[in-house]
C-alpha positions as CSV (number, residue, x, y, z in Angstrom):
1,X,102.8,80.7,105.9
2,X,102.3,84.6,105.9
3,X,98.9,86.1,105.2
4,X,95.9,84.8,104.3
5,X,94.8,83.8,100.5
6,X,96.0,87.2,98.6
7,X,95.8,89.3,102.4
8,X,99.3,89.5,102.9
9,X,100.5,93.2,103.6
10,X,99.2,96.1,105.8
11,X,98.4,97.6,102.3
12,X,96.1,94.5,101.1
13,X,94.0,95.5,104.5
14,X,93.8,99.1,103.3
15,X,92.5,97.9,100.0
16,X,89.8,95.4,102.4
17,X,88.7,98.6,104.5
18,X,88.3,100.2,101.2
19,X,86.0,97.4,99.6
20,X,84.5,97.1,103.3
21,X,83.6,100.2,103.4
22,X,82.2,100.7,99.6
23,X,80.0,97.2,100.7
24,X,78.6,99.5,104.0
25,X,77.6,102.2,101.5
26,X,75.8,99.6,99.4
27,X,73.7,99.0,102.3
28,X,74.2,101.3,105.0
29,X,72.1,99.3,107.5
30,X,73.2,96.1,106.9
31,X,76.0,95.3,110.1
32,X,77.8,92.5,108.4
33,X,79.9,94.8,105.9
34,X,80.2,97.2,109.3
35,X,81.7,94.1,111.8
36,X,83.9,93.3,108.7
37,X,85.6,96.4,109.0
38,X,86.0,97.3,113.1
39,X,87.3,94.1,113.2
40,X,90.0,94.9,110.1
41,X,90.2,98.8,111.1
42,X,90.7,97.6,114.6
43,X,93.4,94.8,114.3
44,X,95.3,96.7,111.5
45,X,97.4,98.2,114.3
46,X,98.8,94.7,115.3
47,X,99.3,93.2,111.7
48,X,101.1,96.7,111.1
49,X,102.6,97.5,114.1
50,X,101.9,96.0,117.7
51,X,103.1,98.8,119.4
52,X,100.7,101.4,117.5
53,X,99.1,103.1,120.6
54,X,94.6,103.1,120.4
55,X,95.6,106.8,121.2
56,X,97.0,107.3,117.5
57,X,93.6,108.4,116.7
58,X,90.5,109.3,118.3
59,X,88.7,106.5,116.9
60,X,90.4,103.6,117.7
61,X,89.5,102.9,120.6
62,X,85.6,103.0,119.4
63,X,86.8,100.7,116.6
64,X,88.1,98.1,119.1
65,X,85.3,98.3,121.7
66,X,83.3,97.7,118.3
67,X,85.3,94.7,117.2
68,X,85.9,93.3,120.5
69,X,82.5,93.0,121.5
70,X,81.0,91.8,118.1
71,X,83.8,89.2,118.2
72,X,83.2,88.1,121.4
73,X,79.3,89.1,121.4
74,X,79.4,90.4,125.0
75,X,80.9,94.1,125.7
76,X,83.9,93.5,128.3
77,X,84.7,95.7,131.1
78,X,87.9,96.7,129.6
79,X,86.1,98.8,127.2
80,X,84.0,102.0,128.2
81,X,83.5,104.1,124.8
82,X,80.1,102.7,123.1
83,X,77.0,102.7,125.2
84,X,75.2,100.8,122.1
85,X,74.6,100.4,118.9
86,X,71.5,100.8,117.0
87,X,70.0,99.5,113.4
88,X,67.1,102.0,113.1
89,X,63.9,100.2,112.3
90,X,62.2,101.8,109.2
91,X,61.1,105.5,109.7
92,X,57.6,106.6,108.9
93,X,57.5,110.1,107.1
94,X,54.6,112.7,108.3
95,X,52.9,111.5,105.6
96,X,52.8,107.9,107.0
97,X,54.8,106.7,104.2
98,X,58.0,104.1,105.3
99,X,61.3,105.7,104.3
100,X,64.4,103.2,104.5
101,X,66.7,103.9,102.3
102,X,68.4,106.7,105.0
103,X,68.5,104.3,107.4
104,X,72.4,103.6,108.7
105,X,74.0,101.8,111.7
106,X,74.6,104.4,114.4
107,X,77.3,104.2,117.3
108,X,76.0,105.8,120.7
109,X,78.8,106.5,123.0
110,X,79.1,106.4,126.6
111,X,78.9,109.7,128.9
112,X,83.1,109.8,128.9
113,X,83.4,108.8,125.1
114,X,80.8,112.0,124.7
115,X,82.6,113.9,126.2
116,X,86.0,113.1,124.5
117,X,84.7,112.8,121.0
118,X,82.2,116.1,121.3
119,X,79.1,114.1,120.2
120,X,76.8,111.6,121.4
121,X,76.5,109.3,118.7
122,X,77.8,108.6,114.8
123,X,76.9,106.9,111.9
124,X,78.9,103.5,111.0
125,X,79.6,105.1,108.0
126,X,81.4,108.4,109.9
127,X,83.6,106.1,111.6
128,X,84.4,104.1,108.8
129,X,85.0,107.5,106.5
130,X,87.7,108.8,109.4
131,X,89.5,105.2,110.2
132,X,89.5,104.8,106.4
133,X,91.3,107.9,106.0
134,X,93.6,107.3,108.8
135,X,94.7,104.0,107.7
136,X,95.3,105.1,104.5
137,X,97.8,107.9,105.5
138,X,99.2,105.5,107.7
139,X,99.9,102.7,105.2
140,X,99.8,103.5,101.6
């Protein structure tokens, strides 16, 4: 058996990432499409070429930490990139009116990773945008 349903090639998986990113943009505070995206984005390296190194893209180790932590519901000691993830609560504006449309999932980095990346955190959408561009140039 080759593949799963209609996901049979690395190109199919890049198109899945494109679809997952559309779902993330439609619901930026929903963890489900973000989970789907990081698991696929990280493991695409195995499906494409098991020899792809994590250092081939600066965010692959971050995706690996997120994917494996989410998949196993616990962070293993082997991963040291992410200090936590945040789904912001609905914020209140200065006038006291709820603002929720711009809430996004946030990935916070460990101190070491923040120094390497030059920032303390990024949104899941920023992470997904950059990883998708990487895989599009590698696969398609």
